Structures are given as structure tokens and as C-alpha cells.
C-alpha positions in Angstrom: 22.2 -11.5 30.8 18.6 -11.9 28.7 18.4 -8.1 29.1 22.0 -7.7 27.2 21.3 -9.0 24.5 17.3 -8.1 24.0 19.0 -4.1 24.4 21.6 -5.4 22.0 19.0 -7.3 19.8 16.8 -3.9 20.3 20.0 -1.5 19.2 19.7 -3.1 16.0 16.5 -2.4 15.2 16.3 1.1 13.2 20.1 0.3 11.4 17.9 -3.0 9.9 14.9 0.4 9.0 17.0 1.8 8.0 18.8 -0.8 5.2 15.3 -1.7 4.7 15.1 2.6 3.3 18.3 2.6 1.9 16.8 -0.8 -0.3 13.2 1.5 -1.5 15.0 4.1 -2.7 17.0 2.4 -4.7 13.6 0.9 -6.1 11.9 2.3 -8.9 8.4 3.6 -7.9 5.5 4.6 -9.7 3.2 5.2 -7.8 2.3 6.3 -4.3 -0.6 5.6 -2.6 -3.0 6.4 0.8 -5.9 4.2 0.6 -8.6 3.5 3.9 -12.1 2.2 3.1 -15.5 2.7 4.0 -15.4 0.3 7.2 -12.9 -0.2 9.7 -9.6 -2.2 9.0 -7.5 -4.5 11.6 -3.9 -4.5 11.6 -5.0 -8.3 10.2 -7.4 -7.1 7.8 -5.8 -3.9 6.4 -2.7 -6.9 5.5 -5.2 -8.4 3.4 -6.8 -5.7 1.5 -3.8 -5.2 0.7 -2.8 -8.4 -0.6 -6.7 -7.8 -2.9 -5.3 -5.6 -4.6 -1.9 -6.4 -5.1 -3.8 -9.3 -6.9 -5.6 -7.3 -8.5 -3.1 -5.1 -9.8 -1.1 -8.6 -11.0 -3.9 -9.3 -13.1 -4.5 -5.8 -13.8 -0.5 -6.0 -15.7 0.6 -9.2 -16.7 2.3 -9.9 -13.3 4.7 -6.7 -14.0 3.3 -5.1 -10.4 5.3 -5.1 -7.5 4.1 -2.7 -4.4 5.9 -1.9 -0.6 2.7 -1.4 2.3 2.4 -0.5 5.4 -0.5 -0.1 7.4 -0.9 2.5 10.6 -3.4 3.6 13.2 -5.7 5.9 12.8 -4.7 9.1 14.8 -8.3 10.1 16.0 -9.9 7.3 15.3 -10.1 3.6 15.3 -8.0 1.2 13.2 -5.9 1.4 10.3 -5.7 2.4 6.7 -2.3 1.5 4.7 0.0 4.0 2.0 1.6 1.7 -0.5 4.7 2.7 -3.2 4.0 0.4 -6.4 5.8 -0.4 -9.1 3.5 -0.4 -12.2 4.9 -0.3 -15.9 4.4 3.4 -17.2 0.8 2.8 -19.5 -0.9 2.6 -16.3 0.0 6.8 -15.9 -2.6 6.3 -18.8 -6.0 7.8 -17.8 -7.8 4.3 -18.3 -4.8 2.4 -17.0 -5.0 4.8 -13.6 -9.1 3.7 -13.9 -8.1 0.6 -13.7 -5.8 1.0 -11.0 -8.5 2.7 -8.6 -11.0 0.0 -9.6 -8.8 -2.8 -8.5 -8.8 -0.8 -5.2 -12.5 -0.6 -5.5 -12.2 -4.1 -5.9 -9.8 -5.2 -2.7 -11.4 -2.6 -0.7 -15.1 -4.3 -1.3 -16.6 -1.3 -2.4 -18.0 -2.4 -5.9 -21.6 -4.8 -6.0 -21.3 -7.6 -7.5 -23.4 -6.3 -11.1 -21.6 -4.9 -14.3 -23.8 -1.8 -15.6 -24.9 -2.1 -19.4 -20.9 0.1 -20.1 -19.4 -3.1 -18.7 -18.2 -0.7 -15.6 -19.1 -2.3 -11.6 -22.3 -0.2 -10.5 -20.3 1.0 -6.9 -21.8 1.9 -3.3 -19.7 4.8 -1.7 -16.4 4.9 -2.7 -13.7 3.0 -1.1 -10.6 6.5 -0.8 -7.8 6.1 -2.5 -5.6 9.2 -2.5 -3.3 7.8 -6.0 -0.1 10.2 -7.3 2.7 9.3 -9.3 5.9 8.6 -7.4 8.6 11.7 -7.0 12.4 9.9 -6.5 13.6 13.4 -5.3 11.1 13.2 -2.7 12.3 9.0 -2.3 10.6 5.5 -0.5 11.4 8.0 3.2 9.1 10.7 2.0 6.9 8.9 1.4 5.8 5.2 3.7 9.1 4.0 4.9 9.2 7.0 7.4 6.1 4.9 8.4 8.4 1.7 9.5 9.6 3.5 12.3 5.8 3.8 14.4 5.2 1.7 16.6 2.0 -0.6 16.3 2.6 -0.9 12.0 3.0 -4.0 9.6 4.8 -3.4 6.5 5.8 -5.9 3.6 7.6 -5.5 0.0 4.6 -8.1 -2.7 6.4 -9.5 -5.6 
């Protein structure tokens, strides 16, 4: 009996994930990003980094940020990295605001020294990688990062 319940419940997982993808496709995302750090992330530390990044984005956007993230294990090395769909106000496509997103990841990843230079910018060490692209609605969430929720050993969440 227990095996049958388990089997029936696991059959519904793809359906639930498909519903999640459908919902993600209906959201208005502005950016897709792939995020790594200079150090190895565990799945738990990847979640904490995503949460810090989201907190930083909320601070620079007057709480106008929504983010879906998924942590994925590297294929060829140890550790995890992140993919994220981000919804921010349109002004963040402008150069100065775009750079604030990049700086927000560097702060979340612990890349910056705590000292500022004479221009008020944080002095950086070797930066953590952030690939930040404008979201293309034609690709949809499934084309970006929702596909990763079907992978084994992944963690994902929506942060508002």
C-alpha cells in the first residue's frame, strides 16, 4: 500500500513542475542570470547567496524585485551555481542601474573588500561571475531556467 501511494505521488511531480513552469512563463521577467562565485558553493550556501542577492536587489529597487532562482550542480567540478529570473523596474536596463545589479551580486557573493575607493565604489578582488541578460519573452521561463527544476538535486524558490 505504501509503495502504491509513493508511486502515485511521484507521478504527480512532473505535473506540479509543469504547472510551476506555466506560472513562471506568465510572470513579467526583465533579466535572466547565471551566477557563480570564486569559491565552491554547497546547495545550502547557494540558497543563502541567492537570498542575499535578492535582498540587495530589493534595497536598490525600493522593494520592487521578484526573483526565481534554481541552484544546479556543476557537471565537471564540485559545487553548485545559480540561475535566476529577475523582475526589476525597466530603468535597470540603463547602464548605471545595470551595473548596480552586478555590484549587488558581488556583494552577495562576498567578492568586494569592505573599503571604498576615492569615487565611492567598492574595491573589488577577483570578481564572481555574473552573466546578466535581458529576458526574451519568446524563449519563456522554460527556455531559461525552469528546465533546471527537472534535474536531480536542485533547489529552487521564488523570492518576493
